[in-house]
C-alpha positions in Angstrom: 0.0 0.0 0.0 1.4 3.3 -1.0 1.1 6.3 1.2 -0.1 9.4 -0.5 1.0 12.6 1.0 -1.4 15.4 0.8 0.3 18.8 0.4 -0.6 20.9 3.4 -1.6 24.5 2.5 1.1 27.0 3.4 0.1 29.2 6.3 -1.1 32.6 5.3 -1.5 35.7 7.3 -1.3 39.4 7.4 -0.1 42.1 9.8 -1.2 45.5 10.8 1.3 48.0 12.1 0.2 51.0 14.3 2.4 53.7 12.7 1.9 56.0 15.7 3.2 53.5 18.2 6.2 52.4 16.1 9.5 54.1 16.7 11.2 52.7 13.6 13.7 50.6 15.5 13.9 48.1 12.6 13.9 44.9 14.7 10.8 43.6 12.9 12.6 44.0 9.6 15.5 41.9 10.8 13.4 38.9 11.8 10.8 38.8 9.0 11.7 35.7 6.9 9.7 36.8 3.9 10.7 40.5 3.9 7.1 41.7 4.4 8.1 44.8 6.3 10.0 47.9 5.3 10.7 51.4 6.7 8.2 54.0 5.7 9.4 57.1 3.8 7.0 59.3 5.7 7.4 60.1 9.4 4.7 59.6 12.0 3.4 62.4 14.2 6.3 61.9 16.6 8.9 62.2 13.8 9.8 58.5 13.6 9.9 56.6 10.4 7.7 53.6 11.2 7.7 50.2 9.8 5.1 49.4 7.1 4.1 46.5 4.9 6.2 46.0 1.9 5.3 44.8 -1.6 6.0 41.2 -0.3 3.2 41.5 2.3 1.2 38.9 0.5 3.9 36.3 1.3 3.3 36.6 5.1 3.1 33.2 6.7 1.9 34.6 10.1 5.1 33.4 11.9 4.6 36.2 14.6 8.3 36.9 14.8 7.8 40.6 14.1 5.1 41.0 16.7 7.2 39.0 19.3 10.3 41.2 18.8 8.5 44.6 18.7 9.3 46.5 21.8 6.5 49.0 21.2 3.7 46.4 20.7 2.9 48.1 17.4 2.4 44.9 15.3 -0.6 42.6 15.2 -0.5 39.3 13.3 -3.6 37.6 11.9 -3.8 34.1 10.5 -6.1 33.8 7.5 
């Protein structure tokens, strides 16, 4: 009897970043395995350049590394 392996769907997710809480430390950029986050070109009200979703945001696998490392608790991760 041959075992058939069904391909598991890849985890999908998305993030939201509260730009006013973010101080632009860049820690989330350093841990995102899919490069879903970049630094914004526009400052927030406090003058920081916050993190924002990049063009690769659709590759997010909801690993939660970004939210875990964020010292400002500015990132929420959602699993789709």
